[in-house]
C-alpha positions in Angstrom: -44.1 -43.1 -14.4 -40.9 -44.2 -16.5 -41.7 -41.8 -19.1 -42.3 -38.7 -16.8 -38.8 -39.5 -15.3 -37.5 -39.7 -18.7 -38.8 -36.3 -19.6 -37.8 -34.6 -16.4 -34.1 -36.1 -17.1 -34.3 -34.8 -20.6 -35.5 -31.5 -19.4 -32.6 -31.2 -16.6 -29.7 -32.2 -18.5 -29.7 -28.8 -20.6 -30.3 -27.0 -17.5 -27.4 -28.2 -15.7 -25.3 -28.0 -18.6 -26.2 -24.3 -18.8 -25.9 -24.0 -15.3 -22.0 -25.6 -15.2 -21.3 -23.2 -18.0 -22.2 -20.1 -16.2 -20.1 -21.4 -13.3 -17.0 -21.4 -15.1 -15.2 -18.3 -13.7 -12.2 -16.6 -15.4 -8.9 -16.3 -13.8 -8.6 -13.3 -11.0 -6.7 -10.2 -12.0 -3.6 -11.4 -9.7 -0.4 -12.0 -11.2 2.2 -13.2 -8.7 5.2 -13.9 -11.0 4.6 -10.3 -12.3 4.7 -9.0 -8.7 8.0 -11.0 -8.1 9.8 -9.4 -11.3 8.5 -6.1 -10.0 9.8 -6.8 -6.6 13.3 -7.7 -7.9 13.3 -4.7 -10.0 12.8 -2.4 -7.2 15.2 -4.1 -5.1 18.1 -2.6 -6.5 16.2 0.7 -7.2 15.1 0.9 -3.4 18.6 0.7 -2.1 19.8 4.2 -3.1 16.5 5.5 -1.9 16.8 4.7 2.0 17.5 7.7 3.6 18.5 9.1 7.2 16.1 11.2 9.2 18.0 14.4 8.6 17.9 13.9 4.7 14.5 13.0 5.1 13.6 16.2 7.3 15.4 17.9 4.6 13.8 16.7 1.7 10.2 16.9 3.4 10.7 20.8 3.5 11.5 21.2 -0.4 8.8 22.0 -2.7 7.6 19.2 -5.0 7.9 17.0 -2.4 5.1 14.9 -0.9 5.1 13.0 2.7 2.8 10.0 2.4 1.2 8.0 5.2 -0.4 5.0 3.9 -1.4 3.5 7.4 -5.1 3.1 8.2 -7.4 6.5 8.2 -8.1 5.5 12.0 -4.1 5.4 12.6 -3.2 8.4 10.8 -6.1 10.7 12.2 -4.5 9.7 15.8 -1.0 10.4 15.0 1.2 11.3 11.8 4.0 13.4 10.8 3.2 16.9 10.5 3.0 17.7 6.7 1.9 14.2 5.8 -1.1 13.4 3.2 -2.9 10.2 3.6 -3.8 7.3 1.4 -4.6 4.0 2.6 -2.2 1.5 1.6 -5.2 -0.8 0.6 -6.9 2.0 -1.3 -4.2 2.3 -3.8 -5.3 2.6 -7.3 -3.8 4.2 -10.4 -6.9 6.8 -10.2 -6.5 7.6 -6.6 -2.6 7.8 -6.7 -2.9 10.2 -9.5 -5.7 12.4 -8.2 -3.6 12.7 -4.8 -0.2 12.9 -6.5 -0.8 13.8 -10.4 2.9 14.2 -11.4 4.9 11.0 -11.0 8.0 13.3 -10.9 7.1 14.3 -7.7 9.4 13.5 -4.6 7.5 11.1 -2.1 8.9 10.4 1.2 7.4 7.2 3.1 7.6 6.2 6.6 5.8 3.4 8.4 5.2 2.2 12.1 8.3 0.4 11.8 10.4 4.0 11.9 9.0 5.3 15.0 10.2 3.6 18.2 8.5 4.2 21.8 4.9 4.5 20.9 3.0 1.0 21.0 -0.4 2.7 20.6 0.1 4.8 17.7 3.0 3.1 16.2 2.9 -0.6 16.7 6.0 -2.3 15.4 5.0 -4.8 12.5 6.7 -7.9 11.8 9.9 -6.5 10.3 9.9 -8.5 6.9 6.4 -7.3 6.6 6.7 -3.5 7.6 4.5 -1.4 5.2 7.3 0.4 3.8 8.3 -2.4 1.5 4.8 -2.9 -0.2 4.0 0.7 -0.1 7.6 1.3 -2.1 6.9 -1.8 -4.5 3.2 -0.6 -5.5 4.3 3.3 -5.8 7.1 2.0 -8.1 4.6 -0.3 -10.0 2.1 2.5 -10.4 5.1 4.5 -12.2 6.2 6.5 -9.1 9.8 6.3 -9.1 10.8 9.3 -7.2 10.1 7.6 -3.8 12.4 7.9 -0.9 12.2 5.6 2.6 13.2 6.6 6.0 15.8 4.3 6.9 16.3 5.1 10.5 14.6 4.0 13.6 13.5 7.3 15.5 12.7 7.7 19.1 9.1 9.1 19.6 10.7 11.6 21.7 13.1 12.8 19.1 12.1 16.7 18.9 12.9 16.9 15.2 9.8 14.8 14.6 6.4 16.9 14.6 3.3 15.1 15.0 -0.3 16.0 14.9 -3.8 14.1 15.2 -6.0 13.6 18.0 -4.1 11.4 20.2 -1.3 14.4 20.3 -0.9 16.3 23.3 
């Protein structure tokens, strides 16, 4: 019986070692320090790119300008600014951005829920430091899109200058 136990142990040790070796995983493809570096670089760049509603609307009417909505597809389909194109923020990749906006020199205008006031169903306010404009701007910049402008105004939903389309627009 002892001989069988010893034989089993001798057989199991290499299997255990192989199993442990296969369980060693590489670090994830996440680099927080690089994110912080990009964020610090973006901070100064973004300051001159925060624009009032009037400028935002003027830019939106010009050629070579994209109005980008990065909220969820469900939220976008329900109600968004007329003329906006959609790419869910969680779907940002180099390839998807390049397909949607091939020229990195294209002027990109961004807005989020925290720019629209008075429609808690379609534009619920997010935690102010976590508003979607911030990570959207950082990511666009990080992917090489530096001609980005962000709406800085809080606009009442009933402001006649805003034109909305979607399934929830009456």
